[in-house]
C-alpha positions as a Markdown table, in Angstrom:
| # | Residue | x | y | z |
|---|---|---|---|---|
| 1 | Unk | -134.3 | -124.5 | 1.5 |
| 2 | Unk | -134.6 | -122.4 | -1.6 |
| 3 | Unk | -132.9 | -123.0 | -4.9 |
| 4 | Unk | -133.1 | -120.1 | -7.4 |
| 5 | Unk | -136.3 | -118.9 | -5.7 |
| 6 | Unk | -138.1 | -122.2 | -5.7 |
| 7 | Unk | -139.0 | -124.2 | -2.6 |
| 8 | Unk | -140.0 | -127.5 | -4.2 |
| 9 | Unk | -137.3 | -130.0 | -4.9 |
| 10 | Unk | -137.4 | -133.2 | -7.0 |
| 11 | Unk | -136.1 | -136.5 | -5.7 |
| 12 | Unk | -133.1 | -136.3 | -8.1 |
| 13 | Unk | -132.2 | -132.8 | -6.8 |
| 14 | Unk | -132.4 | -133.9 | -3.2 |
| 15 | Unk | -130.2 | -136.9 | -3.8 |
| 16 | Unk | -127.4 | -134.6 | -5.2 |
| 17 | Unk | -127.5 | -132.2 | -2.2 |
| 18 | Unk | -124.8 | -132.7 | 0.5 |
| 19 | Unk | -125.4 | -132.4 | 4.3 |
| 20 | Unk | -123.5 | -129.1 | 4.5 |
| 21 | Unk | -125.9 | -127.6 | 1.9 |
| 22 | Unk | -128.9 | -128.8 | 3.8 |
| 23 | Unk | -127.4 | -127.3 | 7.0 |
| 24 | Unk | -126.8 | -124.0 | 5.3 |
| 25 | Unk | -130.4 | -123.9 | 4.1 |
| 26 | Unk | -131.7 | -124.8 | 7.6 |
| 27 | Unk | -129.6 | -122.1 | 9.2 |
| 28 | Unk | -131.0 | -119.6 | 6.7 |
| 29 | Unk | -134.6 | -120.6 | 7.5 |
| 30 | Unk | -134.0 | -120.8 | 11.2 |
| 31 | Unk | -132.6 | -117.4 | 11.6 |
| 32 | Unk | -135.1 | -116.3 | 14.1 |
| 33 | Unk | -134.6 | -119.3 | 16.4 |
| 34 | Unk | -131.9 | -119.6 | 19.1 |
| 35 | Unk | -131.3 | -123.4 | 18.5 |
| 36 | Unk | -131.0 | -125.7 | 15.6 |
| 37 | Unk | -130.6 | -129.4 | 16.1 |
| 38 | Unk | -128.5 | -131.3 | 13.5 |
| 39 | Unk | -128.8 | -135.1 | 13.5 |
| 40 | Unk | -126.1 | -137.1 | 11.7 |
| 41 | Unk | -128.3 | -140.2 | 11.7 |
| 42 | Unk | -126.2 | -142.2 | 14.0 |
| 43 | Unk | -123.4 | -142.8 | 11.6 |
| 44 | Unk | -120.1 | -144.0 | 13.0 |
| 45 | Unk | -117.7 | -141.2 | 14.1 |
| 46 | Unk | -114.7 | -143.2 | 13.0 |
| 47 | Unk | -115.7 | -143.0 | 9.3 |
| 48 | Unk | -113.2 | -140.8 | 7.4 |
| 49 | Unk | -115.7 | -139.4 | 5.0 |
| 50 | Unk | -118.1 | -138.5 | 7.8 |
| 51 | Unk | -115.4 | -136.6 | 9.7 |
| 52 | Unk | -114.6 | -134.7 | 6.5 |
| 53 | Unk | -118.3 | -133.8 | 6.1 |
| 54 | Unk | -118.6 | -132.8 | 9.7 |
| 55 | Unk | -115.6 | -130.5 | 9.3 |
| 56 | Unk | -117.3 | -129.0 | 6.3 |
| 57 | Unk | -120.5 | -128.5 | 8.3 |
| 58 | Unk | -118.5 | -126.8 | 11.1 |
| 59 | Unk | -117.2 | -124.3 | 8.5 |
| 60 | Unk | -120.7 | -123.6 | 7.3 |
| 61 | Unk | -121.8 | -122.9 | 10.8 |
| 62 | Unk | -118.9 | -120.5 | 11.4 |
| 63 | Unk | -119.5 | -118.7 | 8.1 |
| 64 | Unk | -123.2 | -118.2 | 8.6 |
| 65 | Unk | -122.8 | -117.1 | 12.3 |
| 66 | Unk | -120.2 | -114.4 | 11.3 |
| 67 | Unk | -122.6 | -112.6 | 9.0 |
| 68 | Unk | -124.2 | -109.5 | 10.3 |
């Protein structure tokens, strides 16, 4: 994932990045592949915040896939 042209991230920068941002970067890098596996680290699906984040990630997937 690139941030303003750089590929190296500090631990502080990584801790501030949300899962949807990581997914977006992964989709940008994986453009030439047919499949991308996203692991939610086994968190419970009945967690409200997790479901909100998953909905946000779904929106990212739709947005990136619609681009030419």
